[in-house]
Backbone as CSV, one residue per row, in Angstrom:
resi,resn,N_x,N_y,N_z,CA_x,CA_y,CA_z,C_x,C_y,C_z
1,MET,-42.757,-12.362,-27.346,-41.749,-12.969,-26.603,-40.423,-12.373,-27.361
2,LYS,-40.374,-12.311,-28.510,-39.125,-11.641,-29.146,-38.928,-10.201,-28.805
3,LYS,-40.229,-9.591,-28.491,-39.950,-8.161,-28.155,-39.333,-7.978,-26.679
4,HIS,-39.915,-8.947,-25.824,-39.315,-8.936,-24.443,-37.850,-9.399,-24.357
5,MET,-37.631,-10.333,-25.282,-36.095,-10.858,-25.261,-35.252,-9.458,-25.795
6,GLY,-35.740,-8.793,-26.653,-35.056,-7.670,-27.238,-34.818,-6.638,-26.061
7,ILE,-35.718,-6.324,-25.380,-35.604,-5.442,-24.347,-34.741,-5.845,-23.174
8,SER,-34.932,-7.084,-22.982,-33.977,-7.800,-21.777,-32.514,-7.576,-22.353
9,LEU,-32.289,-7.894,-23.669,-30.848,-7.773,-24.130,-30.375,-6.306,-24.054
10,LEU,-31.280,-5.394,-24.404,-30.959,-4.057,-24.344,-30.474,-3.474,-22.832
11,VAL,-31.265,-4.184,-21.906,-30.950,-3.798,-20.500,-29.726,-4.621,-20.182
12,LEU,-29.541,-5.776,-20.458,-28.347,-6.527,-20.103,-27.039,-6.212,-20.533
13,PHE,-27.066,-5.588,-21.952,-25.964,-5.299,-22.542,-25.085,-4.302,-21.640
14,PRO,-25.713,-3.073,-21.397,-24.864,-2.065,-20.801,-24.374,-2.543,-19.328
15,VAL,-25.117,-3.445,-18.796,-24.859,-3.985,-17.469,-23.691,-4.816,-17.590
16,LEU,-23.540,-5.627,-18.671,-22.406,-6.501,-18.832,-21.250,-5.616,-19.116
17,PHE,-21.557,-4.725,-20.029,-20.559,-3.691,-20.507,-19.795,-3.047,-19.234
18,ILE,-20.667,-2.789,-18.291,-19.845,-2.195,-17.195,-19.251,-3.177,-16.233
19,MET,-19.957,-4.299,-15.901,-19.597,-5.123,-14.793,-18.345,-6.051,-15.315
20,VAL,-18.298,-6.367,-16.670,-17.088,-7.301,-17.017,-15.916,-6.832,-16.625
21,PRO,-15.713,-5.415,-17.354,-14.183,-4.969,-16.921,-14.226,-4.707,-15.428
22,LEU,-14.925,-4.352,-14.790,-14.731,-4.205,-13.322,-14.379,-5.479,-12.568
23,LEU,-14.979,-6.751,-12.983,-14.703,-8.078,-12.551,-13.301,-8.401,-12.954
24,LEU,-13.032,-8.247,-14.131,-11.731,-8.463,-14.754,-10.573,-7.697,-13.926
25,TYR,-10.856,-6.456,-13.591,-10.057,-5.572,-12.894,-9.869,-6.043,-11.573
26,ALA,-10.934,-6.516,-10.807,-10.806,-7.020,-9.620,-9.848,-8.263,-9.612
27,VAL,-10.089,-9.058,-10.575,-9.197,-10.377,-10.579,-7.855,-9.913,-10.800
28,LEU,-7.430,-9.041,-11.640,-6.026,-8.768,-12.036,-5.545,-7.995,-10.925
29,ARG,-6.221,-7.051,-10.264,-5.531,-6.203,-9.237,-5.425,-7.141,-7.788
30,MET,-6.575,-7.677,-7.469,-6.513,-8.315,-6.100,-6.208,-9.744,-6.164
31,GLY,-6.089,-10.475,-7.227,-5.612,-11.890,-7.525,-6.810,-12.856,-7.265
32,TRP,-7.924,-12.620,-6.886,-9.035,-13.296,-6.542,-10.214,-12.935,-7.482
33,PRO,-11.045,-13.902,-7.897,-12.244,-13.665,-8.479,-13.210,-13.202,-7.558
34,PRO,-14.033,-12.264,-7.946,-15.264,-11.781,-6.980,-15.864,-12.972,-6.333
35,VAL,-16.630,-12.705,-5.328,-17.257,-13.811,-4.484,-16.244,-14.608,-3.672
36,ILE,-15.359,-15.252,-4.225,-14.372,-16.131,-3.663,-13.535,-15.169,-2.901
37,GLY,-13.093,-14.012,-3.514,-12.249,-13.078,-2.913,-12.912,-12.399,-1.765
38,ASN,-14.157,-11.984,-1.804,-14.865,-11.451,-0.728,-15.097,-12.392,0.446
39,ALA,-15.206,-13.708,0.128,-15.272,-14.707,1.333,-13.903,-14.912,1.946
40,ALA,-12.742,-15.054,0.917,-11.486,-15.335,1.429,-10.904,-14.124,2.289
41,ALA,-11.252,-13.016,1.786,-10.722,-11.723,2.584,-11.435,-11.636,3.943
42,ALA,-12.738,-11.908,4.033,-13.557,-11.884,5.245,-13.023,-12.984,6.379
43,ARG,-12.769,-14.180,5.872,-12.088,-15.164,6.565,-10.731,-14.839,7.198
44,ALA,-9.913,-14.194,6.388,-8.642,-13.698,6.890,-8.884,-12.650,7.864
45,MET,-9.645,-11.756,7.487,-9.874,-10.607,8.804,-10.412,-11.240,9.956
46,ARG,-11.387,-12.286,9.834,-11.931,-12.831,11.081,-10.715,-13.642,11.927
47,ASN,-10.045,-14.208,11.180,-8.854,-15.129,11.836,-8.062,-14.047,12.481
48,TYR,-7.671,-12.782,11.964,-6.809,-11.903,12.479,-7.579,-11.427,13.792
49,ALA,-8.902,-11.113,13.614,-9.525,-10.400,14.749,-9.733,-11.370,15.998
50,ALA,-9.668,-12.628,15.651,-10.002,-13.661,16.705,-8.596,-13.704,17.457
51,GLN,-7.589,-13.214,16.906,-6.124,-13.147,17.785,-5.930,-11.784,18.411
52,ALA,-6.480,-10.635,17.635,-6.011,-9.392,17.983,-7.207,-8.686,18.854
53,HIS,-8.388,-9.033,18.585,-9.658,-8.421,18.986,-10.575,-9.598,19.380
54,PRO,-10.538,-10.525,20.280,-11.357,-11.526,20.535,-12.629,-11.108,20.895
55,GLU,-12.983,-10.000,21.266,-14.365,-9.402,21.645,-15.112,-9.068,20.526
56,TRP,-14.349,-8.886,19.320,-15.021,-8.549,18.043,-15.911,-9.588,17.405
57,GLU,-16.946,-9.333,16.789,-17.606,-10.200,16.171,-17.940,-9.426,14.598
58,ALA,-17.695,-10.334,13.658,-17.863,-9.866,12.261,-19.307,-9.730,12.016
59,LYS,-19.695,-8.621,11.239,-21.147,-8.319,11.128,-21.548,-9.070,9.798
60,SER,-20.612,-9.700,9.140,-21.013,-10.307,7.662,-20.029,-11.550,7.516
61,ALA,-20.477,-12.422,6.790,-19.504,-13.486,6.339,-18.741,-12.999,5.015
62,TRP,-19.125,-11.949,4.311,-18.556,-11.454,3.246,-17.844,-9.960,3.294
63,ALA,-16.750,-9.968,2.989,-16.188,-8.520,2.749,-16.371,-7.778,1.666
64,GLY,-16.630,-6.496,1.791,-16.843,-5.654,0.749,-15.549,-5.189,0.036
65,TYR,-15.668,-5.002,-1.453,-14.458,-4.675,-2.067,-14.729,-3.180,-2.522
66,ASN,-13.637,-2.353,-2.253,-13.556,-1.067,-2.540,-12.785,-0.738,-3.738
67,LEU,-13.509,-0.382,-4.768,-12.642,-0.125,-6.037,-11.803,0.888,-6.092
68,VAL,-12.101,2.027,-5.230,-11.239,3.244,-5.240,-10.006,2.953,-4.501
69,ASN,-10.191,2.212,-3.304,-8.882,2.009,-2.571,-8.302,0.722,-2.767
70,ASP,-8.776,-0.017,-3.732,-8.174,-1.381,-4.047,-8.069,-2.307,-2.831
71,ASP,-9.036,-2.404,-1.974,-8.986,-3.222,-0.829,-10.439,-3.808,-0.376
72,TYR,-10.199,-4.897,0.498,-11.335,-5.356,0.915,-11.717,-4.827,2.484
73,GLY,-12.975,-4.494,2.838,-13.215,-4.179,4.250,-14.252,-4.797,4.879
74,LEU,-14.224,-5.101,6.151,-15.253,-5.833,6.913,-15.601,-5.066,8.124
75,ASP,-16.935,-5.005,8.514,-17.245,-4.302,9.719,-17.429,-5.390,10.830
76,PHE,-16.925,-5.002,11.929,-17.160,-5.703,13.272,-17.859,-5.132,14.296
77,THR,-18.184,-5.685,15.357,-18.972,-4.915,16.455,-18.360,-3.728,16.855
78,TYR,-17.015,-3.642,17.040,-16.433,-2.685,17.614,-15.378,-1.913,16.779
79,GLY,-15.377,-2.140,15.496,-14.518,-1.458,14.532,-14.512,-2.002,13.361
80,GLU,-13.578,-1.772,12.406,-13.454,-2.166,10.996,-12.228,-2.634,10.702
81,LEU,-12.072,-3.552,9.746,-10.519,-3.939,9.457,-10.666,-3.841,7.822
82,HIS,-9.479,-3.662,7.362,-9.133,-3.628,5.749,-7.967,-4.777,5.432
83,TYR,-8.201,-5.338,4.155,-7.395,-6.305,3.692,-6.812,-5.884,2.043
84,ASP,-5.524,-5.892,2.137,-5.135,-5.576,0.889,-3.815,-6.220,0.511
85,ARG,-3.360,-6.027,-0.851,-2.137,-6.556,-1.134,-0.981,-5.671,-1.585
86,ASP,0.070,-5.910,-1.102,1.106,-4.800,-1.125,2.229,-5.554,-1.906
87,ASN,2.461,-5.396,-3.132,3.484,-6.126,-3.870,3.536,-7.408,-3.521
88,GLY,2.448,-8.309,-3.837,2.249,-9.479,-3.574,1.992,-10.181,-2.160
89,LEU,2.083,-9.326,-1.164,1.980,-9.745,0.302,0.643,-9.193,0.523
90,TRP,-0.169,-10.014,1.285,-1.559,-9.627,1.809,-1.407,-9.327,3.264
91,LEU,-2.105,-8.174,3.718,-1.891,-7.744,5.027,-3.167,-7.121,5.357
92,VAL,-3.549,-7.382,6.602,-4.598,-6.957,7.387,-4.303,-5.493,7.926
93,ARG,-5.095,-4.345,7.498,-4.922,-3.117,8.086,-5.839,-2.767,9.276
94,ASP,-5.179,-2.620,10.493,-5.994,-2.397,11.617,-5.608,-0.925,12.162
95,GLU,-6.541,-0.038,11.818,-6.072,1.368,11.953,-5.839,1.775,13.524
96,ARG,-6.621,1.103,14.334,-6.403,1.365,15.736,-5.123,0.808,16.200
97,ARG,-4.812,-0.405,15.874,-3.512,-0.752,16.437,-2.276,-0.211,15.583
98,GLU,-2.437,0.233,14.397,-1.297,0.967,13.751,-1.105,2.319,14.344
99,ASP,-2.154,3.095,14.750,-2.029,4.400,15.303,-1.305,4.197,16.848
100,ALA,-1.836,3.187,17.557,-1.270,3.026,18.859,0.245,2.518,18.617
101,LEU,0.612,1.762,17.767,2.062,1.442,17.680,2.844,2.465,17.050
102,ARG,2.317,3.252,16.457,2.910,4.494,15.811,3.410,5.532,16.973
103,SER,2.310,5.609,17.889,2.481,6.527,18.992,3.435,5.835,20.075
104,GLU,3.350,4.454,20.295,4.222,3.824,21.157,5.679,3.912,20.729
105,LEU,5.958,3.842,19.480,7.374,3.850,19.004,7.901,5.294,18.753
106,GLY,6.811,6.250,18.786,7.336,7.764,18.689,7.729,7.863,17.393
107,ILE,7.145,7.464,16.428,7.580,7.623,15.051,7.446,9.119,14.530
108,GLY,6.434,9.782,15.063,6.072,11.253,14.910,7.189,12.107,15.015
109,TRP,7.715,12.008,16.346,8.905,12.921,16.979,10.181,12.350,16.282
110,ARG,10.248,11.169,16.073,11.449,10.695,15.526,11.781,11.245,14.058
111,LEU,10.633,11.308,13.214,10.848,11.968,11.834,11.036,13.577,12.007
112,LYS,10.576,14.193,13.171,10.766,15.480,13.335,12.205,15.902,13.951
113,GLU,12.683,14.976,14.821,13.941,15.140,15.594,15.141,15.530,14.762
114,GLY,15.203,15.049,13.690,16.387,15.346,12.752,16.308,16.590,11.864
115,GLY,15.257,17.324,12.018,15.077,18.567,11.360,14.137,18.435,10.091
116,GLU,13.993,19.260,9.192,13.198,19.118,8.127,13.378,17.894,7.248
117,LEU,12.225,17.303,6.980,12.356,15.815,6.078,12.500,16.342,4.603
118,PRO,13.145,15.429,3.961,13.514,15.619,2.565,12.182,15.624,1.679
119,GLY,11.207,15.011,2.205,9.952,14.874,1.294,8.823,14.386,2.134
120,TYR,7.901,13.876,1.386,6.810,13.192,2.004,7.287,11.831,2.571
121,VAL,6.703,11.604,3.852,7.156,10.047,4.362,5.751,9.369,4.701
122,LEU,5.776,8.098,4.456,4.578,7.416,5.094,4.898,6.109,5.715
123,TRP,4.590,6.033,6.911,5.185,4.888,7.700,3.838,4.170,8.218
124,ASN,3.784,2.719,7.613,2.661,2.012,7.900,3.055,0.722,8.509
125,ALA,1.930,0.224,9.231,2.267,-1.197,9.986,0.824,-2.021,9.557
126,GLY,1.040,-3.174,9.121,-0.068,-4.072,8.921,0.302,-5.345,9.423
127,TRP,-0.669,-6.328,9.386,-0.407,-7.579,10.155,-0.895,-8.731,8.999
128,ARG,-0.020,-9.833,9.044,-0.478,-10.903,8.355,-1.696,-11.707,9.042
129,PRO,-2.590,-12.307,8.379,-3.669,-12.805,9.132,-3.373,-13.977,10.091
130,GLY,-2.285,-14.768,9.941,-1.909,-15.769,10.803,-1.093,-15.392,11.931
131,ASP,-0.587,-13.915,11.910,0.321,-13.550,12.905,-0.024,-12.121,13.330
132,ALA,-0.904,-12.127,14.296,-1.550,-10.763,14.739,-0.413,-10.156,15.684
133,GLU,0.656,-10.862,16.086,1.625,-10.375,17.005,2.745,-9.459,16.414
134,MET,3.092,-10.073,15.312,4.299,-9.338,14.665,3.975,-8.509,13.555
135,PRO,4.111,-7.162,13.723,3.560,-6.110,12.479,4.701,-6.203,11.475
136,TYR,4.125,-5.870,10.148,4.852,-5.786,9.003,5.001,-4.507,8.702
137,ILE,6.119,-3.691,8.797,6.243,-2.402,8.672,6.895,-2.060,7.364
138,SER,6.094,-0.850,6.764,6.724,-0.413,5.411,6.788,1.075,5.602
139,LEU,7.730,1.706,4.786,8.247,2.829,4.894,8.135,3.506,3.422
140,ARG,7.495,4.589,3.179,7.662,5.254,1.801,8.074,6.586,2.042
141,VAL,9.137,6.761,1.002,9.757,8.154,0.990,9.438,8.819,-0.308
142,ASP,8.921,9.846,-0.539,8.644,10.664,-1.670,9.665,11.874,-1.794
143,CYS,10.207,12.025,-2.997,11.078,13.215,-2.973,10.967,13.670,-4.450
144,SER,11.203,15.081,-4.648,11.145,15.650,-6.070,12.221,16.596,-6.247
145,SER,12.428,16.909,-7.472,13.483,18.039,-7.897,12.971,19.264,-7.479
146,ARG,13.602,20.275,-7.285,13.296,21.660,-7.267,13.200,22.308,-8.541
147,GLN,12.206,23.365,-8.674,12.039,23.802,-9.929,13.162,24.511,-10.613
148,GLY,13.293,24.175,-11.810,14.467,24.580,-12.605,15.732,23.571,-12.551
149,ASP,15.540,22.546,-11.687,16.790,21.687,-11.468,16.817,20.913,-12.857
150,PRO,18.166,20.502,-13.278,18.272,19.872,-14.651,17.903,18.284,-14.314
151,ILE,17.427,17.627,-15.307,16.920,16.247,-15.245,18.193,15.528,-15.068
152,PRO,18.262,14.655,-14.025,19.593,13.983,-13.610,19.650,12.593,-14.515
153,THR,20.660,12.101,-14.550,20.989,10.712,-15.129,20.236,9.751,-14.111
154,GLU,20.043,8.438,-14.527,19.507,7.557,-13.666,20.590,7.337,-12.379
155,GLU,21.828,7.317,-12.810,22.772,7.183,-11.533,22.781,8.446,-10.639
156,ALA,22.573,9.475,-11.110,22.444,10.496,-10.223,21.198,10.584,-9.429
157,MET,20.245,10.126,-10.319,18.754,10.158,-9.471,18.819,9.045,-8.458
158,ARG,19.379,8.001,-8.637,19.470,6.933,-7.695,20.245,7.382,-6.300
159,GLU,21.179,8.143,-6.578,22.210,8.756,-5.516,21.216,9.778,-4.641
160,ILE,20.282,10.555,-5.340,19.397,11.329,-4.692,18.384,10.533,-3.838
161,MET,17.903,9.502,-4.478,16.841,8.637,-3.879,17.453,7.973,-2.668
162,ALA,18.790,7.561,-2.813,19.388,6.940,-1.682,19.755,7.811,-0.377
163,ASP,20.154,8.988,-0.776,20.313,10.040,0.266,18.951,10.235,1.111
164,HIS,17.864,10.335,0.463,16.509,10.635,1.029,16.115,9.410,1.760
165,ALA,16.097,8.270,1.253,15.824,6.991,1.822,16.459,6.777,3.193
166,LEU,17.894,6.892,2.999,18.697,6.590,4.145,18.326,7.698,5.353
167,GLU,18.207,8.882,4.930,18.030,9.850,5.974,16.747,9.555,6.885
168,VAL,15.736,9.152,6.033,14.406,8.923,6.752,14.596,7.518,7.592
169,TYR,15.189,6.551,6.861,15.365,5.158,7.400,16.127,5.399,8.875
170,GLY,17.112,6.118,8.852,17.936,6.218,9.902,17.258,6.790,11.166
171,ARG,16.133,7.515,10.984,15.526,8.114,11.919,14.537,7.176,12.614
172,VAL,13.838,6.212,11.881,12.735,5.473,12.346,13.198,3.949,12.499
173,ALA,14.218,3.617,11.974,14.558,2.058,12.073,15.109,1.779,13.539
174,PRO,15.789,2.766,14.360,16.039,2.244,15.672,14.834,1.992,16.542
175,ALA,13.583,2.512,16.241,12.419,2.222,16.994,11.761,0.870,16.545
176,ALA,11.964,0.322,15.294,11.336,-0.869,14.911,11.879,-1.169,13.649
177,ALA,12.276,-2.379,13.284,12.889,-2.664,11.993,11.705,-2.563,10.978
178,VAL,12.398,-2.247,9.905,11.425,-1.766,8.608,11.517,-3.032,7.656
179,ASP,10.382,-3.612,7.179,10.507,-4.800,6.513,10.423,-4.407,5.011
180,ARG,9.873,-3.198,4.542,9.988,-2.811,3.190,10.065,-1.373,3.098
181,LEU,10.995,-0.836,2.239,11.073,0.543,1.898,10.972,0.827,0.402
182,SER,10.325,1.700,0.237,10.128,2.324,-1.235,10.387,3.854,-1.252
183,VAL,11.105,4.183,-2.224,11.456,5.649,-2.415,11.027,5.974,-3.836
184,HIS,10.306,7.121,-3.922,9.673,7.567,-5.151,10.196,8.949,-5.492
185,TYR,10.640,9.111,-6.750,11.277,10.292,-7.092,10.521,11.051,-8.350
186,SER,10.294,12.201,-8.278,9.598,12.826,-9.264,10.281,14.171,-9.739
187,HIS,10.334,14.414,-11.100,11.018,15.486,-11.521,10.041,16.471,-12.158
188,HIS,10.216,17.664,-12.004,9.302,18.922,-12.207,9.206,18.798,-13.935
189,ALA,10.373,19.176,-14.427,10.342,19.154,-15.891,9.774,17.899,-16.554
190,VAL,9.868,16.743,-16.029,9.258,15.525,-16.719,7.778,15.586,-16.595
191,ASN,7.321,15.945,-15.375,5.964,15.976,-15.100,5.247,17.017,-15.952
192,ALA,6.044,18.268,-16.168,5.435,19.336,-17.143,5.307,18.752,-18.603
193,GLU,6.255,17.965,-18.923,6.232,17.546,-20.304,5.139,16.343,-20.508
194,HIS,4.882,15.655,-19.479,3.923,14.460,-19.595,2.486,15.046,-19.209
195,GLY,2.408,16.207,-18.656,1.039,16.666,-18.243,0.535,16.041,-16.968
196,GLY,1.345,15.408,-16.327,0.946,14.669,-14.914,2.274,14.246,-14.233
197,THR,1.818,13.568,-13.165,2.960,13.248,-12.076,3.704,11.832,-12.671
198,GLU,4.945,11.780,-12.910,5.638,10.479,-13.294,6.577,10.108,-11.982
199,TRP,6.411,9.013,-11.666,7.396,8.599,-10.565,8.312,7.503,-10.854
200,ASN,9.489,7.742,-10.395,10.527,6.649,-10.458,10.554,6.035,-9.035
201,ILE,10.316,4.569,-9.256,10.315,3.988,-7.693,11.241,2.866,-7.637
202,ILE,11.687,2.744,-6.449,12.716,1.861,-6.133,12.201,1.137,-4.779
203,THR,11.941,-0.172,-4.830,11.403,-0.867,-3.646,12.418,-1.859,-3.184
204,VAL,12.821,-1.915,-1.922,13.749,-2.818,-1.214,12.970,-3.484,-0.066
205,ASP,13.070,-4.818,-0.137,12.690,-5.697,0.985,13.777,-5.895,1.880
206,LEU,13.427,-5.961,3.152,14.531,-6.047,4.165,14.096,-7.367,5.113
207,PRO,14.270,-8.520,4.702,13.822,-9.687,5.533,14.638,-9.737,6.754
208,GLU,13.747,-10.227,7.821,14.323,-10.412,9.147,15.176,-9.144,9.724
209,GLY,14.781,-7.934,9.452,15.232,-6.830,10.077,16.643,-6.529,9.416
210,THR,16.866,-7.051,8.147,18.180,-6.605,7.453,18.063,-5.042,7.373
211,ALA,19.388,-4.439,7.720,19.571,-3.099,7.632,19.750,-2.500,6.110
212,LEU,18.994,-1.526,5.936,19.074,-0.961,4.509,20.484,-0.290,4.434
213,THR,20.951,-0.447,3.156,22.154,-0.063,2.743,22.101,0.886,1.417
214,ARG,22.974,1.709,1.201,23.101,2.496,0.098,23.177,1.782,-1.201
215,GLU,23.961,0.589,-1.280,24.113,-0.286,-2.463,22.770,-0.859,-2.858
216,GLN,21.788,-1.162,-1.964,20.534,-1.723,-2.032,19.787,-0.737,-3.026
217,ILE,19.780,0.588,-2.793,18.952,1.496,-3.571,19.792,1.605,-4.789
218,LEU,20.939,1.832,-4.957,21.666,1.837,-6.013,21.467,0.634,-7.293
219,SER,21.235,-0.549,-6.607,21.178,-1.610,-7.624,19.822,-2.257,-7.553
220,ALA,19.008,-1.782,-6.948,17.515,-2.544,-7.062,16.876,-1.902,-8.243
221,PRO,15.902,-2.881,-8.738,15.164,-2.548,-9.925,14.314,-1.226,-9.831
222,LEU,14.317,-0.500,-10.899,13.567,0.853,-10.972,12.389,0.711,-11.865
223,THR,11.276,1.236,-11.412,10.087,1.161,-12.238,9.608,2.749,-12.398
224,VAL,8.803,2.819,-13.530,8.310,4.122,-13.775,6.906,4.069,-13.973
225,ARG,6.159,4.844,-13.314,4.696,4.898,-13.188,4.165,6.413,-13.372
């Protein structure tokens, strides 16, 4: 009996060693404990699908959690939905509708129309589970220094970030209001020193279609990751 218990403990310990950190990570990252989170995410996506895709039926009552993408996913009869949290806001990601909306609004040509972009740009649309009609639009602008540029002061860096953010925002905002904008700045010299990419990030929420201003970028909190 003791021998079997010893073997069981030897098997159980590495499983717990791996699973406990993963479970804690899921709770801290997603805000829900496992099982409860899988059920709640599935319910949210089913509620959304009932409004946006009434012909779709969920293949499971449980959503799968993707540790790599930090989101929940659920398969339906005619497609797949995802559910994740962006700075505290839970959104359903519907790739088909997002692509259709991007095309309808002409986001691609709007971004190209003003000439070369200052950096990488990501335009996304998601939906709140209870409101499948109104998309929540986020815009991310990435920019970086040129090789050999001096490291700017925070004030100078914010001005650079504001220039890039306003340039991109001005191209896409006429098509549809942006609800959240984030601008990420990376400096080559700092990256070389740290041996990896370090981002300076400013995020601005624009409730009810509030227009972005330079002052918002210059005064918003700045985080480093």
